[in-house]
C-alpha positions in Angstrom: 0.5 39.1 -11.0 2.7 42.2 -10.5 2.9 44.9 -13.1 6.2 46.0 -14.7 8.2 42.8 -15.2 11.9 43.9 -15.6 15.2 42.4 -16.7 16.3 42.3 -13.1 13.3 40.0 -12.3 14.3 37.8 -15.1 17.9 37.6 -13.9 16.7 36.2 -10.6 15.1 33.3 -12.6 18.4 32.8 -14.4 20.2 32.6 -11.1 17.7 30.1 -9.7 18.1 27.9 -12.9 21.9 28.0 -12.5 21.6 27.0 -8.8 19.3 24.1 -9.6 21.6 22.9 -12.4 24.5 22.8 -9.9 22.4 20.8 -7.5 22.5 17.9 -10.0 26.3 17.8 -10.4 26.8 14.7 -8.3 23.4 13.2 -8.8 23.1 9.4 -9.5 22.0 8.0 -12.9 18.4 7.8 -11.9 18.2 11.6 -12.1 20.0 11.9 -15.5 16.8 12.7 -17.5 15.6 15.5 -15.3 19.2 16.7 -14.9 19.6 17.1 -18.6 16.3 19.0 -18.9 17.3 21.4 -16.1 20.7 22.0 -17.9 18.8 22.9 -21.1 16.9 25.6 -19.3 19.8 28.0 -18.5 20.9 28.6 -22.2 17.4 29.4 -23.3 17.0 31.9 -20.5 20.3 33.6 -21.3 19.4 33.9 -25.0 16.1 35.6 -24.1 18.0 37.9 -21.8 20.5 38.8 -24.6 17.6 39.7 -26.9 15.9 41.8 -24.2 19.0 43.8 -23.5 19.2 45.0 -27.1 15.6 45.1 -28.0 12.6 46.5 -26.1 9.7 44.1 -25.6 6.2 45.4 -26.2 3.5 45.1 -23.5 2.1 41.8 -24.7 5.5 40.2 -25.0 6.3 41.4 -21.4 3.0 40.0 -20.1 3.6 36.6 -21.8 7.2 36.4 -20.6 6.1 37.4 -17.1 3.5 34.6 -16.9 5.9 32.0 -18.2 8.9 33.2 -16.1 7.0 33.4 -12.8 5.4 30.0 -13.3 8.9 28.6 -14.2 10.3 30.1 -11.0 7.5 28.4 -9.0 8.4 25.0 -10.7 12.1 25.4 -10.0 11.2 26.4 -6.4 9.3 23.1 -5.9 12.2 21.1 -7.4 14.7 22.8 -5.1 12.6 22.1 -2.1 12.8 18.4 -3.0 16.5 18.5 -3.6 17.3 20.3 -0.4 15.7 17.5 1.6 18.2 15.1 0.2 21.2 17.5 0.4 20.4 19.3 3.7 23.3 17.7 5.5 25.9 18.6 2.8 25.8 22.2 4.1 27.2 21.0 7.5 29.8 18.5 6.5 32.0 19.2 9.6 29.1 18.9 12.0 27.6 15.8 10.6 30.6 13.6 9.8 32.2 12.4 6.6 29.7 9.8 5.4 26.3 11.5 5.3 27.4 13.5 2.2 26.6 10.3 0.3 22.9 10.7 1.0 22.3 11.2 -2.8 23.3 7.6 -3.4 21.3 6.1 -0.5 17.9 7.7 -0.8 15.3 7.0 -3.4 12.7 9.3 -4.9 9.3 8.0 -6.0 9.7 7.6 -9.8 6.2 9.2 -10.3 7.4 12.2 -8.3 10.5 12.6 -10.5 8.4 12.2 -13.7 5.9 14.9 -12.5 8.7 17.4 -11.7 10.4 16.5 -15.0 7.3 17.1 -17.0 6.7 20.4 -15.3 10.2 21.7 -16.3 9.8 20.4 -19.9 6.6 22.4 -20.3 8.5 25.6 -19.3 11.5 24.8 -21.5 9.1 24.4 -24.5 7.3 27.6 -23.7 10.5 29.6 -23.2 11.8 28.1 -26.5 8.6 29.1 -28.3 8.8 32.6 -26.8 12.4 32.9 -28.0 11.4 31.8 -31.4 8.6 34.3 -31.6 11.1 37.1 -30.9 12.7 36.1 -34.2 9.4 35.6 -36.0 9.7 31.8 -36.0 6.5 31.1 -34.1 3.1 32.7 -34.3 0.3 31.2 -32.3 2.2 28.6 -30.4 3.1 30.9 -27.5 -0.5 32.0 -27.0 -1.6 28.4 -26.9 1.2 27.5 -24.5 0.4 30.3 -22.1 -3.3 29.2 -22.1 -2.1 25.6 -21.3 0.1 27.0 -18.6 -2.8 28.8 -17.0 -4.8 25.6 -17.0 -2.0 23.8 -15.4 -1.8 26.4 -12.7 -5.5 26.0 -12.1 -5.1 22.2 -11.8 -2.1 22.7 -9.4 -4.2 25.0 -7.2 -7.0 22.5 -7.2 -4.6 19.7 -6.2 -3.2 21.9 -3.4 -6.7 22.5 -2.1 -7.5 18.7 -2.1 -4.1 17.9 -0.4 -5.0 20.5 2.2 -8.3 18.8 2.8 -6.5 15.5 3.7 -3.1 13.9 3.0 -4.6 10.4 3.0 -4.2 8.7 -0.4 -5.4 5.1 -0.8 -4.5 4.9 -4.5 -1.0 3.5 -3.9 -2.4 0.8 -1.7 -5.1 -0.1 -4.3 -2.5 -0.3 -7.0 -0.2 -2.5 -4.9 -3.0 -4.9 -4.0 -4.2 -5.2 -7.6 -0.6 -5.8 -8.7 -0.5 -8.9 -6.5 -3.8 -10.2 -8.0 -3.4 -13.5 -9.9 -5.2 -13.8 -13.3 -9.0 -13.7 -13.2 -9.3 -14.4 -9.5 -12.3 -13.0 -7.6 -14.8 -13.6 -10.4 -17.0 -15.7 -8.1 -17.9 -12.5 -6.3 -18.2 -10.2 -9.4 -20.5 -12.8 -11.1 -22.6 -13.5 -8.0 -26.3 -12.4 -7.9 -25.7 -10.3 -4.8 -23.0 -8.3 -6.5 -24.9 -7.8 -9.8 -27.9 -6.6 -7.8 -25.7 -4.2 -5.9 -24.3 -2.8 -9.2 -27.6 -2.4 -11.0 -29.8 -1.1 -8.3 -29.7 2.3 -6.6 -28.7 3.0 -3.0 -27.8 -0.6 -2.1 -25.6 -2.0 0.6 -23.5 -5.2 0.1 -21.9 -6.4 3.3 -19.2 -9.0 2.9 -17.9 -10.5 6.2 -15.2 -13.2 6.3 -12.9 -15.1 8.6 -9.4 -13.7 9.2 -7.2 -14.2 6.2 -10.0 -15.0 3.8 -8.8 -12.4 1.3 -11.3 -9.6 2.1 -8.9 -6.8 1.3 -8.0 -8.3 -2.1 -11.7 -8.7 -2.9 -12.3 -5.0 -2.0 -9.5 -4.0 -4.4 -10.9 -6.2 -7.1 -14.3 -4.5 -6.7 -12.7 -1.1 -6.9 -10.8 -2.1 -10.0 -14.0 -3.5 -11.6 -15.9 -0.3 -10.9 -13.1 1.9 -12.3 -13.0 -0.1 -15.5 -16.8 -0.3 -15.9 -17.4 3.4 -15.4 -14.2 4.8 -16.8 -16.0 6.8 -19.5 -18.9 7.9 -17.4 -18.0 11.0 -15.3 -21.4 11.1 -13.8 -20.6 8.0 -11.7 -18.5 8.6 -8.6 -16.2 6.0 -7.0 -14.4 6.3 -3.7 -12.8 3.7 -1.4 -11.1 3.3 2.0 -8.7 0.6 3.3 -8.9 0.6 7.1 -5.7 -0.4 8.8 -5.2 -1.3 12.5 -1.8 0.6 12.4 -3.4 3.8 11.0 -5.4 4.7 14.1 -4.1 8.3 14.1 -5.5 8.9 10.6 -8.7 7.0 10.9 -11.0 9.5 12.5 -14.5 9.9 11.0 -13.6 13.3 9.7 -10.4 12.0 8.0 -12.2 9.1 6.4 -15.1 11.3 5.1 -12.6 13.9 3.9 -10.8 11.2 1.9 -14.1 10.2 0.2 -14.7 13.8 -0.6 -11.2 14.3 -2.0 -11.5 11.3 -4.2 -14.9 12.3 -5.6 -13.8 15.9 -6.2 -10.5 15.0 -7.9 -12.4 13.1 -10.6 -14.6 16.1 -11.4 -13.6 18.3 -14.4 -13.6 21.3 -12.1 -13.2 21.7 -8.3 -16.7 21.7 -6.7 -17.8 25.0 -5.2 -18.6 23.2 -2.0 -14.9 22.4 -1.5 -13.7 25.9 -2.5 -16.0 27.3 0.2 -14.2 25.3 2.9 -11.0 27.5 2.5 -11.6 30.7 0.6 -9.4 32.4 -0.2 -7.2 29.4 -0.1 -4.7 29.3 2.7 -2.6 26.1 2.9 -1.9 26.7 6.6 -5.6 27.0 7.5 -7.1 24.5 10.0 -8.9 21.6 8.3 -12.7 21.8 8.6 -14.8 20.0 11.3 -17.0 17.0 10.7 -20.2 18.9 10.0 -18.6 21.1 7.3 -17.0 18.0 5.7 -20.4 16.2 5.6 -22.1 19.2 4.1 -19.5 19.5 1.4 -19.6 15.8 0.8 -23.4 15.9 0.5 -23.1 18.7 -2.1 -20.4 16.9 -4.1 -22.4 13.6 -4.1 -25.3 15.4 -5.7 -23.2 16.2 -8.7 -23.2 12.5 -9.6 -26.0 10.3 -11.0 -24.7 7.5 -8.8 -21.9 6.9 -6.3 -20.1 3.7 -5.2 -18.3 3.7 -1.9 -16.1 0.7 -0.9 -14.8 0.4 2.7 -12.5 -2.5 3.6 -11.8 -4.0 7.0 -14.2 -2.2 9.3 -12.9 -4.5 12.0 -9.5 -2.7 11.7 -11.1 0.7 12.1 -9.4 2.0 15.3 -8.9 5.6 16.5 -6.1 6.9 18.6 -7.1 7.1 22.3 -4.1 9.0 23.7 -2.0 7.3 26.4 -4.8 5.5 28.1 -4.3 1.8 28.7 -7.8 1.0 29.9 -9.1 -1.6 27.3 -12.7 -0.9 28.2 -12.1 2.8 27.4 -10.4 2.0 24.2 -13.2 -0.3 23.1 -15.8 2.3 23.9 -14.0 5.0 22.0 -13.5 2.8 18.9 -17.1 1.7 19.0 -18.3 5.3 19.2 -16.1 6.4 16.3 -17.2 3.5 14.1 -20.8 4.2 15.0 -20.4 7.8 14.0 -18.8 6.9 10.7 -21.4 4.4 9.7 -24.2 6.6 10.8 -23.0 9.4 8.5 -22.6 7.0 5.6 -26.0 5.4 6.1 -27.6 8.8 6.3 -26.0 9.9 3.1 -27.2 6.7 1.4 -30.8 7.5 2.3 -30.6 11.1 0.9 -28.5 10.5 -2.2 -27.9 7.7 -4.6 -25.0 6.0 -2.8 -24.2 2.3 -2.9 -22.0 1.0 -0.1 -19.7 -2.1 -0.2 -18.1 -3.1 3.1 -16.0 -5.9 4.5 -15.2 -7.0 8.0 -14.5 -10.0 10.2 -17.5 -11.6 11.9 -17.7 -9.2 14.9 -21.1 -8.7 16.5 -20.7 -4.9 17.0 -20.2 -4.6 13.2 -22.4 -7.3 11.7 -25.4 -6.1 13.8 -25.2 -2.7 12.1 -25.8 -4.4 8.7 -28.8 -6.5 9.7 -31.3 -6.5 6.9 -28.7 -5.7 4.3 -27.7 -8.0 1.4 -24.7 -10.1 2.6 -22.2 -12.3 0.9 -19.5 -14.1 2.8 -15.9 -13.9 1.5 -14.0 -17.1 1.6 -11.0 -18.2 -0.5 -12.3 -20.3 -3.4 -10.4 -23.3 -4.8 -10.0 -21.7 -8.2 -8.4 -18.6 -6.8 -6.1 -20.6 -4.4 -4.9 -22.8 -7.3 -4.2 -19.7 -9.4 -2.1 -18.4 -6.5 -0.2 -21.7 -6.0 0.5 -22.1 -9.6 1.9 -18.5 -9.8 4.5 -19.3 -7.1 5.2 -22.9 -8.0 7.9 -22.3 -10.6 10.2 -20.8 -7.9 10.3 -23.9 -5.7 13.5 -25.9 -5.4 15.4 -23.0 -6.9 13.2 -23.1 -10.0 13.8 -26.8 -10.5 10.3 -27.9 -9.6 9.3 -28.3 -13.2 11.1 -31.7 -13.2 8.7 -33.1 -10.6 5.1 -33.0 -11.9 3.8 -35.4 -9.3 5.2 -33.3 -6.5 3.5 -30.2 -8.0 0.1 -32.0 -7.9 0.7 -33.1 -4.4 1.5 -29.5 -3.3 -1.7 -28.3 -4.9 -3.9 -30.9 -3.2 -2.3 -30.7 0.2 -2.5 -26.9 0.4 -6.0 -26.8 -1.0 -7.2 -29.2 1.6 -5.5 -27.3 4.4 -6.6 -23.7 3.9 -10.3 -24.0 4.8 -11.2 -20.7 3.1 -8.1 -18.8 4.3 -6.1 -17.3 1.5 -3.5 -16.2 4.0 -2.8 -19.8 5.0 -2.0 -20.7 1.3 0.4 -17.8 1.2 2.2 -18.8 4.4 2.4 -22.5 3.3 4.0 -21.5 0.1 6.4 -19.2 2.0 7.3 -22.3 4.1 7.9 -24.5 1.0 10.1 -21.9 -0.6 12.7 -22.5 2.0 12.8 -26.3 1.6 16.0 -27.3 -0.3 15.0 -30.8 -1.6 12.1 -32.9 -2.7 12.3 -34.9 0.5 12.1 -31.7 2.6 9.0 -30.6 0.7 7.3 -33.9 1.1 8.1 -33.9 4.9 6.6 -30.3 5.2 3.5 -31.3 3.3 2.8 -34.2 5.8 2.3 -31.8 8.7 0.7 -28.7 7.1 -1.4 -26.8 9.8 -5.0 -26.6 8.8 -7.7 -23.9 9.0 -7.9 -21.1 11.6 -6.8 -23.5 14.4 -3.6 -24.2 12.5 -2.7 -20.5 12.0 -0.7 -20.2 15.2 1.2 -23.3 14.3 2.0 -21.9 10.9 3.3 -18.7 12.5 5.3 -20.9 15.0 7.0 -22.5 12.0 7.7 -19.1 10.4 9.3 -17.8 13.6 11.4 -21.0 13.8 12.7 -20.3 10.3 13.6 -16.8 11.4 15.6 -18.1 14.4 17.3 -20.8 12.3 19.2 -18.2 10.3 22.8 -17.1 11.1 23.0 -15.0 14.2 23.4 -11.6 12.4 20.4 -12.4 10.1 18.3 -13.6 13.0 18.9 -10.4 15.0 18.2 -8.2 12.1 15.0 -10.1 11.3 13.7 -9.8 14.9 14.6 -6.2 14.9 12.5 -5.7 11.8 9.6 -7.5 13.4 9.9 -5.4 16.6 9.8 -2.1 14.8 7.0 -3.0 12.4 4.8 -4.7 15.0 5.2 -2.0 17.6 4.6 1.0 15.3 1.5 3.0 15.9 1.4 3.8 12.2 2.8 2.2 9.1 6.5 2.9 8.7 8.1 4.0 5.4 11.0 1.9 4.0 13.4 4.7 4.7 12.3 5.2 8.3 12.7 1.5 9.0 16.1 1.4 7.3 17.4 4.1 9.5 15.9 2.7 12.6 17.6 -0.7 11.9 21.0 1.1 11.3 21.2 2.4 14.8 23.3 0.4 17.3 24.0 1.3 21.0 27.7 1.6 20.6 27.6 4.1 17.7 28.8 7.7 18.1 27.5 8.8 14.7 25.2 7.5 12.0 26.9 5.1 9.5 25.2 4.5 6.2 27.0 1.2 5.7 24.5 -0.3 8.2 21.5 0.6 6.1 19.9 -2.7 5.0 18.8 -2.9 1.4 15.0 -3.0 0.7 15.2 -6.5 -0.6 16.5 -7.7 2.7 13.6 -6.3 4.6 11.1 -8.5 2.8 13.2 -11.7 2.5 14.7 -12.2 5.9 11.5 -12.5 7.9 10.2 -15.8 6.6 7.2 -14.2 4.9 6.0 -12.4 8.1 6.7 -8.9 6.6 5.8 -7.4 3.2 7.2 -4.4 1.5 4.6 -2.4 -0.4 6.4 -0.8 -3.4 3.4 1.4 -4.3 3.3 3.2 -1.0 7.0 2.5 -0.1 6.0 1.1 3.3 6.8 -2.0 5.3 4.0 -3.9 7.2 3.3 -7.2 8.8 1.8 -9.6 6.3 -1.5 -9.6 8.1 -3.3 -8.3 11.2 -3.4 -11.9 12.5 0.5 -11.7 12.6 0.4 -8.8 15.0 -2.2 -10.6 17.1 -0.1 -13.7 17.2 3.0 -11.7 18.4 1.0 -10.2 21.2 -0.7 -13.5 22.2 2.6 -15.4 22.2 4.9 -12.6 23.5 7.3 -13.4 20.7 9.2 -10.1 21.1 9.4 -9.5 24.8 12.2 -6.9 24.7 11.0 -4.9 21.7 10.0 -1.8 23.6 13.3 -1.6 25.5 15.4 -2.1 22.3 13.3 0.5 20.4 13.7 3.0 23.2 17.5 2.5 23.3 17.7 3.0 19.5 15.8 6.3 19.7 18.0 7.6 22.6 21.1 6.4 20.8 20.1 8.4 17.8 19.5 11.5 19.8 22.9 11.0 21.4 24.9 11.1 18.1 27.8 13.5 18.4 27.1 14.9 14.9 23.5 15.6 15.6 24.3 17.1 19.0 26.6 19.8 17.5 24.2 20.4 14.7 21.3 20.7 17.3 23.2 23.3 19.3 23.6 25.4 16.2 20.1 25.1 15.1 18.1 24.9 18.3 14.7 23.2 18.1 14.8 23.6 14.3 17.1 20.7 14.0 14.2 18.3 13.9 13.0 20.0 10.7 16.5 20.3 9.2 17.1 16.6 9.3 13.5 15.6 8.9 13.8 13.9 5.5 17.5 13.1 5.3 17.8 11.2 8.6 15.3 9.1 10.6 12.1 11.0 10.9 12.6 11.0 14.6 9.8 13.1 15.9 7.2 11.1 13.9 8.9 7.8 14.6 9.0 8.3 18.4 5.4 9.3 18.4 4.4 6.1 16.7 6.3 3.7 19.1 4.4 2.8 22.2 7.6 2.2 24.1 8.7 5.8 23.7 5.9 8.1 24.7 8.3 11.2 24.7 11.8 11.6 23.5 13.0 15.1 22.7 15.9 17.6 23.3 14.9 20.1 25.9 18.1 22.0 26.5 21.6 21.9 25.1 24.8 21.7 27.1 23.5 20.3 30.4 21.4 17.4 31.6 17.8 18.1 32.6 16.8 14.8 34.1 19.0 12.9 36.4 16.5 10.1 36.8 16.2 9.6 33.1 20.0 9.6 32.7 20.4 7.1 35.6 17.8 4.7 34.1 19.4 4.7 30.7 23.1 4.7 31.8 23.1 0.9 32.6 21.5 0.2 29.3 23.3 2.7 27.1 26.8 3.7 28.4 27.1 6.4 25.7 24.1 8.2 27.2 26.2 9.5 30.1 28.5 11.2 27.7 25.9 12.9 25.5 25.9 16.7 25.2 22.2 16.8 24.6 19.4 16.7 27.2 17.1 13.7 26.6 14.0 13.0 28.6 12.5 9.6 27.9 9.3 8.0 29.3 8.2 4.5 28.4 4.9 2.9 28.7 3.1 -0.2 27.7 0.7 -0.1 24.7 
C-alpha cells in the first residue's frame, strides 16, 4: 500500500460513495437493503473527514484508515461495475430509444450476488464506524480486530480471484438445482447397495454406473455428491469434486477445463490456497493465459496429495463432447470426441493409481465408454418403483387443478399405469405426469392412461404427444413455444434466461428493441409442454433431456429453426438505436451493451445457423451478396446503416 495517505485521497472515496448512492435512486424494491447500506456509508465518511480536518491523525491511525478506506474503495468499485452493466444504456438515452431506460425493472441479479456485495459494504460501514468511535475514545481494540479481519477477507478474495482465473466453470449451482428436485429419500437403493458401500470404504476404487437414457443417472450422481458432502462435512482431509458433462457445453468440456474444475473445487475447500496453484500464476495476473494440461495435472497431483482420500464424481460421460470447429464430417467429430474422452479418462485413471482417488462415473451403455471400465465394479442405474412412486405422489396434488384429492381410485390407477409403463425410465414418468397435468377432467385422464407409451420404444410417441400439446395452443403461444424450442435446441452452449428472453423479443419488423416483448421466466417453462426446464440455480434454460434434442433431430421437428435464428440475429444488428450507438463507439459497442442487451457475440457463436455475424464497417455495405440473400427474408436489412456479413451452415 502507498505511504502518505491524505485528506485528498479520502475525499475521492467520499465522492465514489456519493456516486454509488445516486446509482440507487431509481432502483426497484429488491435492492432496498443494499441501497440503505450504501446510503449509510456517506455520513460516516463525512464525519471522519470533519474530524480529520480539525485534528491531526497519528501514524497508526493513518495506516488503519488507509487500509480500511482503500479496501472500501475496492468494494465500491466492484459494486459500481455491477451497476454499470444494468445502467449502461441510460447514458445514451437519445441513441438507444425511450424504453431501454427501464432496464432496472427488467433485469434480475442473482440474490447470492446481491447478498455478497451487501455483506462486503456492511463490513466496511462497521469498520469505519468503529474507527470514528475510536477517534472519540469510544472503541479500543475493535478497530484492530476489524482491520485483521479485513486483511483476512482480502486474502480470501485474492484466493477466489486466482481460482476463478483457473476456470470459470462452476458445477455447484447445477448440483444444488438437481438436489432441490429430489423427492424425499429417493436413491437409497444405490447408497445402501454393497457396491456403493465397498466404494466408500475402500481406497482407490472405481464404481461405474451405466444406465439407459432417462434412467435418472444425473439425479443419482447428485445424490452421491450430496451424500459425500454430508458424510465428510467435518473432515477437511477428505476431498470431494464433481463434474456434470453436458452435450451443449462442448466448448467448455476440454480435458484441461474438466481437470481445472476438479483442481479448483479441491483447492477451494482447503484452509489456504495450495502452493501448487499459486505457482501457476505468480505474481498473480488476472489476464494471464490459463496453464496447459501438463501444468494442471501437476498442480492437481500436488493438491490431491494434501488429502487422505479424494472422491471424484463424473456424470454423463456419454455427453462428453468437445468443440470441433466448423467441420461437419461426422467421422472426424467422432474421432475427436473419442480422443478427448480417452485423454481425460487416462489422466484420471493414472491419478487413481498414484494417489488415493476413488472415481464414480455414469454413462449410457456405449461400447467406447463401457470398454474402458472393464474389470471395474459396476452397478446399473434404473428407476426403482419406490422412487417413481415418490415422484408421482409429489406431483399428484396438482392434477385436475388441485381437485384430484376427491378421486382416490383415480390416483391409484395413475400410480399403477405409470409404474407399469416406465420400464426403468424416470424421464418417462416425468413426461407422463406432464401430459396428465394438461388434462381437464377425470374422463380425459382415464383416456390418456389407456394409451400411455411404454419403455424406450414409447419415448418418441411420448414426445409426439408433447409436441401435439404445444401445437394445440393458441397461435401466439404456439409460435412462442416453437421459438423457445428452436433457440434452446440449436444452441452450442446452454443459454441463460436473459439471453433467451432477448432472443425471443426480436421480431423481423422491429426498428428498435422493445422490452414489452420480453417473456416472463414462468412462461419459458410452462408453454413448452414439459420439453423445456428452467434451472433457477444456474439461471439457464435447457431441454428437459438429451433424448429431447435427439428426437428433434431425428424427426426434423423444427425445420426452419436455423433460418429464423439467423433472421433474429441480423434484425438485432439492424436496430436503428444500436446502429447509431455503434457508430459512436466503434467495435467497443459489443462490450458496451454486453450485459444489458442480448449477449450477441456469444449468442451468435453458439448458434450453428449463424457462423459469423458482426459489424465490419459503419456507413456503407460491405457485402452485396449477403445483403441480397437477406433482403427477401428481412426487408429492413436493405435500410440498415450497419454493415452485416452473415454466413450460415448446418450443424
